[in-house]
N, CA and C atoms as an extended XYZ file, in Angstrom:
264
Properties=species:S:1:pos:R:3:atomname:S:1:resname:S:1:resid:I:1 pbc="F F F"
N         0.859       -0.995       -0.135 N   UNK     1
C         0.166       -0.002        0.150 CA  UNK     1
C         1.242        0.992       -0.096 C   UNK     1
N         0.674        2.793       -0.514 N   UNK     2
C         1.170        3.766       -1.233 CA  UNK     2
C         0.038        4.252        0.260 C   UNK     2
N         1.241        5.634        0.720 N   UNK     3
C         0.428        6.781        1.025 CA  UNK     3
C         0.920        7.967        0.842 C   UNK     3
N        -0.288        8.876        0.684 N   UNK     4
C        -0.138       10.624        0.385 CA  UNK     4
C        -0.504       10.921        1.388 C   UNK     4
N         0.738       12.221        1.118 N   UNK     5
C         0.248       12.995        1.985 CA  UNK     5
C        -0.498       14.528        1.964 C   UNK     5
N        -1.314       14.660        3.007 N   UNK     6
C        -2.804       15.371        2.527 CA  UNK     6
C        -2.393       16.655        3.432 C   UNK     6
N        -2.619       17.836        2.948 N   UNK     7
C        -2.313       18.640        3.458 CA  UNK     7
C        -3.555       19.650        3.911 C   UNK     7
N        -3.688       20.014        5.115 N   UNK     8
C        -4.967       20.453        5.317 CA  UNK     8
C        -4.897       21.890        6.121 C   UNK     8
N        -4.677       23.145        4.580 N   UNK     9
C        -4.669       24.116        5.586 CA  UNK     9
C        -5.984       24.806        5.912 C   UNK     9
N        -4.970       25.491        7.026 N   UNK    10
C        -6.046       26.384        8.664 CA  UNK    10
C        -6.378       25.318        9.270 C   UNK    10
N        -6.337       23.918        8.583 N   UNK    11
C        -6.488       22.773        9.301 CA  UNK    11
C        -7.458       22.584        9.120 C   UNK    11
N        -7.851       23.074        8.528 N   UNK    12
C        -9.226       22.228        7.481 CA  UNK    12
C       -10.116       22.091        5.655 C   UNK    12
N        -9.313       23.084        5.324 N   UNK    13
C        -8.788       22.971        4.247 CA  UNK    13
C        -7.729       21.893        3.464 C   UNK    13
N        -8.512       20.010        2.752 N   UNK    14
C        -7.661       19.393        1.884 CA  UNK    14
C        -7.171       19.462        0.948 C   UNK    14
N        -6.295       19.495        0.724 N   UNK    15
C        -5.512       19.783       -0.300 CA  UNK    15
C        -4.013       17.900       -0.606 C   UNK    15
N        -4.768       17.755       -2.102 N   UNK    16
C        -3.766       16.747       -1.949 CA  UNK    16
C        -2.660       17.118       -2.732 C   UNK    16
N        -1.435       16.484       -2.283 N   UNK    17
C        -0.602       16.847       -2.688 CA  UNK    17
C         0.187       15.996       -3.927 C   UNK    17
N        -0.507       14.645       -4.172 N   UNK    18
C        -0.164       14.126       -4.757 CA  UNK    18
C         1.159       13.195       -4.392 C   UNK    18
N         1.824       13.690       -3.797 N   UNK    19
C         3.308       12.916       -2.996 CA  UNK    19
C         2.776       11.373       -2.794 C   UNK    19
N         3.654       10.008       -2.899 N   UNK    20
C         3.068        8.825       -2.487 CA  UNK    20
C         4.328        8.108       -1.959 C   UNK    20
N         4.446        7.791       -0.706 N   UNK    21
C         5.106        7.221       -0.282 CA  UNK    21
C         5.066        5.559        0.359 C   UNK    21
N         6.008        4.717        0.196 N   UNK    22
C         5.752        3.585        0.108 CA  UNK    22
C         5.606        2.859        1.690 C   UNK    22
N         6.014        3.784        2.333 N   UNK    23
C         5.675        3.998        3.551 CA  UNK    23
C         4.580        4.645        4.919 C   UNK    23
N         4.394        4.055        5.816 N   UNK    24
C         3.990        5.602        6.501 CA  UNK    24
C         4.703        6.386        6.888 C   UNK    24
N         5.765        5.801        7.422 N   UNK    25
C         7.247        6.159        8.358 CA  UNK    25
C         7.379        7.730        7.498 C   UNK    25
N         7.860        6.420        6.065 N   UNK    26
C         8.050        8.096        5.307 CA  UNK    26
C         7.843        9.021        4.971 C   UNK    26
N         6.235        8.936        4.636 N   UNK    27
C         4.988       10.178        5.002 CA  UNK    27
C         5.305       10.494        6.082 C   UNK    27
N         5.205       10.410        7.177 N   UNK    28
C         4.840       10.805        8.510 CA  UNK    28
C         6.610       12.109        8.353 C   UNK    28
N         7.880       11.361        7.884 N   UNK    29
C         8.711       12.383        7.602 CA  UNK    29
C         8.348       13.424        7.207 C   UNK    29
N         7.911       13.173        5.899 N   UNK    30
C         7.379       13.807        4.983 CA  UNK    30
C         6.541       15.261        5.460 C   UNK    30
N         5.906       14.903        6.125 N   UNK    31
C         4.988       16.068        7.002 CA  UNK    31
C         5.794       16.754        8.269 C   UNK    31
N         6.756       16.253        9.174 N   UNK    32
C         7.163       16.768        9.981 CA  UNK    32
C         8.508       17.722        9.502 C   UNK    32
N         9.196       17.270        7.962 N   UNK    33
C        10.263       18.609        7.324 CA  UNK    33
C         9.039       19.685        6.812 C   UNK    33
N         7.156       19.375        6.278 N   UNK    34
C         6.898       20.466        5.738 CA  UNK    34
C         6.509       21.180        6.894 C   UNK    34
N         6.604       20.803        7.997 N   UNK    35
C         5.269       21.851        9.788 CA  UNK    35
C         7.362       22.394        9.610 C   UNK    35
N         8.599       22.146        9.502 N   UNK    36
C         9.630       22.202       10.082 CA  UNK    36
C         9.994       23.753        9.270 C   UNK    36
N         9.762       23.435        7.433 N   UNK    37
C        10.421       24.244        7.108 CA  UNK    37
C         9.018       25.960        7.296 C   UNK    37
N         8.015       25.110        6.799 N   UNK    38
C         7.068       26.154        7.397 CA  UNK    38
C         7.359       27.240        8.615 C   UNK    38
N         7.872       26.316        9.744 N   UNK    39
C         8.340       27.586       11.178 CA  UNK    39
C        10.069       28.330       10.812 C   UNK    39
N        10.467       27.500        9.818 N   UNK    40
C        12.043       28.126        9.406 CA  UNK    40
C        11.802       29.954        9.246 C   UNK    40
N        10.559       29.168        7.999 N   UNK    41
C        10.125       30.016        7.087 CA  UNK    41
C         9.690       31.026        8.207 C   UNK    41
N         8.817       31.038        8.779 N   UNK    42
C         8.585       31.912        9.457 CA  UNK    42
C         9.035       33.076       10.562 C   UNK    42
N        10.333       32.157       11.232 N   UNK    43
C        11.134       32.264       12.490 CA  UNK    43
C        12.019       33.412       11.176 C   UNK    43
N        12.560       33.177       10.220 N   UNK    44
C        12.887       33.941        9.340 CA  UNK    44
C        12.173       35.440        9.230 C   UNK    44
N        11.012       35.305        8.624 N   UNK    45
C        10.041       36.412        8.651 CA  UNK    45
C        10.141       37.135       10.214 C   UNK    45
N         9.572       36.547       11.186 N   UNK    46
C         9.895       37.068       12.573 CA  UNK    46
C        10.610       38.054       12.830 C   UNK    46
N        11.800       37.451       12.370 N   UNK    47
C        12.998       38.622       13.288 CA  UNK    47
C        13.745       39.845       11.987 C   UNK    47
N        13.480       39.261       10.882 N   UNK    48
C        13.050       40.628        9.828 CA  UNK    48
C        12.249       41.389       10.098 C   UNK    48
N        11.127       41.085       10.979 N   UNK    49
C         9.571       41.892       10.997 CA  UNK    49
C         9.735       43.076       12.445 C   UNK    49
N        10.877       42.200       13.319 N   UNK    50
C        11.104       42.759       14.286 CA  UNK    50
C        12.472       43.843       14.300 C   UNK    50
N        13.421       43.349       13.200 N   UNK    51
C        14.000       44.403       12.744 CA  UNK    51
C        13.991       45.650       12.465 C   UNK    51
N        12.361       45.519       11.856 N   UNK    52
C        12.047       46.132       10.448 CA  UNK    52
C        10.729       46.906       10.945 C   UNK    52
N        10.425       47.196       11.687 N   UNK    53
C         8.682       47.238       12.038 CA  UNK    53
C         7.997       48.037       11.489 C   UNK    53
N         8.832       49.306       10.757 N   UNK    54
C         8.064       50.122       10.145 CA  UNK    54
C         7.270       49.103        8.634 C   UNK    54
N         8.234       48.911        8.056 N   UNK    55
C         8.509       48.120        6.465 CA  UNK    55
C         7.327       47.345        6.505 C   UNK    55
N         7.222       45.972        7.576 N   UNK    56
C         6.511       44.968        7.510 CA  UNK    56
C         5.591       45.098        8.327 C   UNK    56
N         5.220       46.717        9.188 N   UNK    57
C         3.726       47.300        9.823 CA  UNK    57
C         3.758       46.127       10.988 C   UNK    57
N         4.439       45.629       11.639 N   UNK    58
C         5.128       45.041       12.950 CA  UNK    58
C         4.281       45.395       14.354 C   UNK    58
N         3.368       45.015       15.210 N   UNK    59
C         3.150       43.593       14.955 CA  UNK    59
C         2.049       43.125       14.571 C   UNK    59
N         1.260       44.706       13.597 N   UNK    60
C        -0.170       44.109       13.132 CA  UNK    60
C        -0.141       43.059       11.984 C   UNK    60
N         0.718       42.205       11.655 N   UNK    61
C         0.863       41.543       10.438 CA  UNK    61
C         1.543       40.240       10.830 C   UNK    61
N         2.091       40.070       11.776 N   UNK    62
C         1.725       39.036       12.769 CA  UNK    62
C         0.722       38.302       12.368 C   UNK    62
N         0.244       38.555       13.206 N   UNK    63
C        -1.283       37.554       12.659 CA  UNK    63
C        -1.643       36.569       11.380 C   UNK    63
N        -1.275       37.699       10.511 N   UNK    64
C        -1.820       37.268        9.268 CA  UNK    64
C        -0.537       36.355        8.647 C   UNK    64
N         0.646       37.084        9.179 N   UNK    65
C         2.002       35.841        8.380 CA  UNK    65
C         2.065       34.413        9.248 C   UNK    65
N         1.641       34.316       10.330 N   UNK    66
C         1.205       33.099       10.935 CA  UNK    66
C         0.670       32.398       10.130 C   UNK    66
N        -0.948       32.623       10.139 N   UNK    67
C        -1.707       32.385        9.251 CA  UNK    67
C        -0.814       31.860        8.237 C   UNK    67
N        -0.288       32.774        6.970 N   UNK    68
C         0.066       32.668        5.423 CA  UNK    68
C         1.440       31.870        5.648 C   UNK    68
N         2.417       32.046        6.186 N   UNK    69
C         3.675       30.811        5.825 CA  UNK    69
C         3.289       29.450        6.705 C   UNK    69
N         1.775       28.659        7.140 N   UNK    70
C         1.613       27.945        7.327 CA  UNK    70
C         1.511       26.683        8.834 C   UNK    70
N         1.829       28.282        9.633 N   UNK    71
C         1.601       27.802       11.655 CA  UNK    71
C         0.807       27.258       11.387 C   UNK    71
N        -0.353       27.153       11.009 N   UNK    72
C        -1.976       27.016       11.317 CA  UNK    72
C        -2.699       25.157       10.230 C   UNK    72
N        -1.211       25.436        9.854 N   UNK    73
C        -1.276       24.506        8.299 CA  UNK    73
C        -0.858       22.811        8.667 C   UNK    73
N        -1.356       21.804        9.010 N   UNK    74
C        -0.591       20.383        9.121 CA  UNK    74
C        -1.308       20.064        8.412 C   UNK    74
N        -0.575       18.503        8.323 N   UNK    75
C        -0.526       17.245        6.933 CA  UNK    75
C        -0.849       16.395        7.766 C   UNK    75
N        -1.815       15.448        7.101 N   UNK    76
C        -1.589       13.788        7.141 CA  UNK    76
C        -1.535       12.764        6.267 C   UNK    76
N        -1.176       11.658        6.862 N   UNK    77
C        -0.950       10.737        5.713 CA  UNK    77
C        -2.351        9.457        5.580 C   UNK    77
N        -2.824        9.711        4.523 N   UNK    78
C        -3.750        8.794        3.906 CA  UNK    78
C        -3.340        7.751        3.180 C   UNK    78
N        -4.337        5.934        2.985 N   UNK    79
C        -3.715        5.196        2.560 CA  UNK    79
C        -4.232        5.884        0.911 C   UNK    79
N        -3.377        5.301        0.022 N   UNK    80
C        -3.595        5.296       -1.627 CA  UNK    80
C        -3.528        4.157       -2.203 C   UNK    80
N        -4.721        3.503       -2.831 N   UNK    81
C        -4.797        2.471       -3.265 CA  UNK    81
C        -4.162        2.805       -5.143 C   UNK    81
N        -3.576        2.920       -5.934 N   UNK    82
C        -3.122        2.742       -7.081 CA  UNK    82
C        -3.916        2.213       -7.321 C   UNK    82
N        -4.499        2.286       -8.460 N   UNK    83
C        -5.995        2.219      -10.108 CA  UNK    83
C        -4.630        1.327      -10.966 C   UNK    83
N        -5.028        0.128      -11.296 N   UNK    84
C        -4.522        0.097      -12.751 CA  UNK    84
C        -5.575        0.219      -13.841 C   UNK    84
N        -5.107        0.904      -14.250 N   UNK    85
C        -5.664        1.908      -15.825 CA  UNK    85
C        -5.254        0.872      -17.511 C   UNK    85
N        -6.597        0.634      -17.444 N   UNK    86
C        -6.291       -0.330      -18.636 CA  UNK    86
C        -6.416        0.803      -19.671 C   UNK    86
N        -5.469        0.332      -20.715 N   UNK    87
C        -6.012        1.359      -22.197 CA  UNK    87
C        -7.367        0.784      -23.104 C   UNK    87
N        -7.985        1.854      -23.132 N   UNK    88
C        -9.053        1.206      -24.046 CA  UNK    88
C        -9.387        1.852      -25.674 C   UNK    88
């Protein structure tokens, strides 16, 4: 069985990634990598925003960036059965 990474934007909007993995462990590692990258991007922006509050409109923009950079985005791994497609 294959496993597909399914991203949940803002925790509720499902997006099929089309990324298939041979094991659930590999799929879960990809999900963790995704969350870590979102966190890294947010932290980079946050450091810049604190150093440039007028350019970033900080702190008013902080909640927007929290959402935009995926801090409220999660993912899950779902079973994926590949279908055999026969040419007609």
